N, C-alpha and C positions, 0 to 999 in steps of 0.2 A: 671607245675613243671619246674623250671629252675635249671640245674645242676650247682653247685658251686664248686670251687676248695677245695680239702680237706686241712684242716689246717696242717701246717708244723709238729707240734708235733705228729699228728696221722700218717702222712706219715713216719716219723722217727720210730715210734713204730712198724708199720707194716713191714718196711724194716728190723728192728732189729729182729723181729720174723721170717722173711723169711730167712735172711742171717746170723743169729747168730752174730750180731755185725758188719758185713761187710756192711757199709752204702752204698757203691757205687755198690753193687751187682746187683741192679735192674736198668733198664733203665726207663725213664720217663713214657713210655706207656705200660710197661709190667704188666700183671696181676699176682696176687699171687694165685697159684694153686698147689695142691698136686697131684703128678702123681704116687706116690708109692702105694703099696698094702694097701687096706683099712682094718682096724681091725674091727672085729665084736664084738658086745656086746651081749652076750647070756643072757637069762632069766631063772631062776630056775622055776620049775613047780609050787611051792607054790607062787612065785612072780607073775606068770601068772594068777593064780587063784585070787590073790589079785587085779591085774589090771582089771580083769573082774568085780569084785565086785565094784571097784572104778568107772568103766564106768557106771554100773547100778545105783550107788549112785548119780552121777552127772546127769544122765538121769532123775531119779525120781525127783530130786530137780528142774530141768528145767521144767518138766511137771507140777509140783506144781505151779511154779511161772508163767507159761504160762497163767493160768486161774486167778491168784490172782493179779499179778502186771505187767505182760507183760515184765518182765526182764529176760526171759529164756535164752537170749544170754550169760549172764554172767556165769551161771553154765555150759552151754554147752562147754565152753572153758576149764573147769576144768580138764577133762580127758587128753586133749592135754598137759596141763601144767605138770601133773603128769608124763606122758610118756616122755616128753623132759627132765625134771629135773632128773627123776630117771635114765635115760640113761646117762646124764652128770655125775651124781654121781658114776655110775658104770663104767665109761670109764677107770678109772685107773686100776681096776682089770679085766675088761672084762667080768664081770658076775653081772647081776642085781639080787639083793636079796630082801627078804621081807623088810629088814631094809631100803633099798633105796626107795622102793615103799611107805612104811609107812611114812617116812620123807617127801617125795614129796607130798603125799596126805595131810598131815598136812599143808604144805606150801600153796598148792592150795586151801584148804578149808578156810584158813585164808585170802587169797587174795580174794576169791569169797565173803566171808562174809563182808569184808571191802568194796568192791565195791558195794554190795547190800545195805549196810547201807548208803553209800555215795549217791547212787541213790535215796533211800527213802528220805533222808534228803533234797536233791535238789528238789524232787517232792513236799515235804511238804512245803518248802520255796516258791515254785511257787504257791501252793494252798493258802498259807497265804497272798501272795502279791495280788492274785486275790480277796480274801475275803476283804482285806483292801480297794482295789480299788472299789469294789461294795458298801461297807459301805459308803465310801466317796461320791460316786455318789448319793446314796439314800439321804444322809444328805444334799447334794447340791440341791436336787429337792424339799425339803420341808422347811417350816419355821413355827414358832408358829402360824402365821395367815393364811398360805396357805398349804393345805394338798393335797395329791394325793392318788388315789386308788392303791391297790396292782398291778392291771393289768397295770396301767400307769407306775409304777415304774419298773416293769418287762420289759416293752417296752423300757423305757429310759436307762436301764442297758444292753441293747444288746451290744455285742454279747455274754455276759455271760449267762450260762444256767439258765433257769427258777428256777430250784431247788436250785441253789446257791443263787439267789436273795431272794427267799422265806426264806431260812435258815438265811440270813443276816437280813432280816426284823424281823424275830422271835427273833433273838439275840438282835437286837437294842431295841425291845419292852421289852424284859426281863431285859435288863440293864438300862432301863428308858430313853434312848435317844429319843425314839419315843413314842407317845401316839396315841391310836385309838379313833376317834370320829365318831359318826354316824350323817350324815347330811341329811336333807330332801330337795329334789328339789321342784320346783313349782308344778310339776305334782303329788307330794305326794310320789315319789319313794325315798326310804331310801338307802343311800350309806355309806359304811364304808370307812373312809379316814384316812390316817396316817399323823400326824403333828409332828414337832419338839417340844420337851417338853420345 
């Protein structure tokens, strides 16, 4: 990580926030810090109960996705988002209410669902790319005159999993791109080979 200078418009914005329009109030190396008394944001009892339910909801969602998709990290951040956003919303009044928690929960759920759908879509795209690559490799290994056994095709399509190669072979057979013929060797052994149609 290389530290870069802050752009001038951000420096000016921070100086204006700190000094209320007095641009030269800060020296070049001074930090912006608040030394006054901190205000506390309290939470109503019903909002605290709702926050507990929100925690449980996101925890259940994460546990469910742990075994299904491995994307449990996305819902695990949900409670933190609700906590921070509801506190920011309540900062003006100094009291976090049910409405703040409800609105923050809706925002966090929408964010989690969007990220989960995006992750699923990316995983699906990767799977489709792998499937296309395996199909192309299979079709490159066979011709109408030269066929290969399923075992040879699986070997030639490494490092892709055996199950993916078998699924692609089945799909190519169903769609008519491949045909299966049984050939007989000199020793009388019969072998099923796949040929390009």
